[in-house]
C-alpha positions in Angstrom: 82.2 73.5 120.8 81.7 74.6 117.2 84.7 76.7 116.2 83.8 77.1 112.5 82.2 80.6 112.9 85.3 81.8 114.7 87.6 80.3 112.0 85.4 82.0 109.3 85.5 85.4 111.0 89.3 85.3 111.5 89.8 84.3 107.9 87.4 86.9 106.6 89.1 89.7 108.5 92.5 88.6 107.2 91.3 88.3 103.7 89.6 91.7 103.7 92.8 93.4 105.0 94.9 91.5 102.5 92.6 92.3 99.6 92.7 96.1 100.4 96.4 96.0 101.0 96.9 94.0 97.7 94.8 96.5 95.8 96.8 99.5 97.1 100.1 97.7 96.5 99.1 96.9 93.0 98.2 100.5 92.3 101.5 101.7 93.7 103.4 99.1 91.7 101.6 100.2 88.5 102.3 103.9 89.3 106.0 103.0 89.6 105.9 101.2 86.3 104.1 104.1 84.6 106.8 106.5 86.0 109.6 104.2 84.8 108.0 104.0 81.3 107.7 107.8 81.2 111.3 108.2 82.2 112.5 105.8 79.5 110.4 107.5 76.9 111.5 111.0 77.8 115.2 110.1 77.9 115.0 108.3 74.6 116.4 105.1 76.1 113.7 102.8 74.9 111.3 102.6 72.0 107.9 103.9 73.0 106.2 100.5 72.4 108.6 98.7 74.8 109.1 101.5 77.4 108.5 100.1 80.9 107.8 96.6 79.7 110.0 94.9 82.3 108.6 97.2 85.0 105.0 96.2 84.2 105.9 92.5 84.2 107.6 92.9 87.6 104.7 94.9 89.0 102.2 92.4 87.7 104.0 89.4 89.1 104.6 91.1 92.5 101.0 92.1 92.7 99.8 88.6 92.1 102.3 86.9 94.4 101.8 89.4 97.3 98.2 88.6 97.8 98.5 84.9 98.8 101.6 85.7 100.7 99.7 88.4 102.7 96.8 86.0 103.4 99.2 83.3 104.6 101.1 85.7 106.8 97.9 87.1 108.2 96.5 83.7 109.0 99.8 82.7 110.7 99.6 85.9 112.8 96.1 85.1 114.0 97.4 81.5 114.8 95.3 79.7 112.2 96.4 76.2 111.4 95.6 74.3 108.2 95.2 77.3 105.9 96.6 75.8 102.7 93.2 75.7 100.8 92.4 79.2 101.9 95.7 80.6 100.6 95.3 78.7 97.2 91.7 79.8 96.7 92.5 83.3 97.8 95.3 83.6 95.2 93.2 82.1 92.4 90.2 84.4 93.2 92.5 87.4 93.4 94.2 86.7 90.1 91.1 85.6 88.1 88.2 87.7 89.5 89.0 90.5 91.9 92.3 92.1 90.7 91.0 92.7 87.1 88.1 94.7 88.5 90.0 96.7 91.1 93.4 97.3 89.6 94.0 99.9 86.8 90.4 101.1 87.1 88.6 103.6 89.3 85.9 101.5 91.1 83.2 103.3 93.1 83.1 102.6 96.8 80.3 100.0 96.3 82.2 98.2 93.6 85.3 98.0 95.8 83.2 96.7 98.7 81.6 94.1 96.4 84.9 92.8 95.1 86.6 92.8 98.5 83.5 90.9 99.7 83.9 88.3 97.0 87.5 87.8 97.9 86.7 87.6 101.6 83.8 85.2 101.2 85.8 82.8 98.9 88.7 82.7 101.3 86.5 82.2 104.4 84.6 79.3 102.7 87.8 77.6 101.7 89.2 77.9 105.2 86.0 76.3 106.7 85.9 73.6 104.0 89.5 72.6 104.9 88.6 72.4 108.6 85.6 70.3 107.8 87.3 68.0 105.3 90.6 67.6 107.1 90.1 68.4 110.8 93.5 66.9 111.7 95.3 69.5 109.5 93.9 72.3 111.7 94.9 70.7 115.0 98.1 71.4 116.9 100.5 68.5 116.6 101.0 67.0 120.1 104.3 65.3 120.9 104.2 61.5 120.9 104.9 60.1 124.5 
């Protein structure tokens, strides 16, 4: 029985949900950093050029780390084994391609669908590639008698 389409569908569903959640989390983190920068500027606690600097760094790192973590957790929830390549590819595509087009911009609905589709497709292909190249990594480990 060929389980690759099922694997691809599960991975695509998890990647789409993780991409949408990552996008909204990134927006919320940047709103938090903007608010912190405004507070520092208005209180005179920081120079205008450096206001919120550490908040933006923390928001950026959290937004980048949360995406692969969400994909990994989602794939574990749907009981997918051997998802290392999917998590790595998803994180790289999120950081290099998708996040710059979604975060800190106002994409139209079609642009959002396009970029979430890119994320979903790349993650699903990586998951199937790992299952094809290393089928033993996707199998349940049976105890040795």
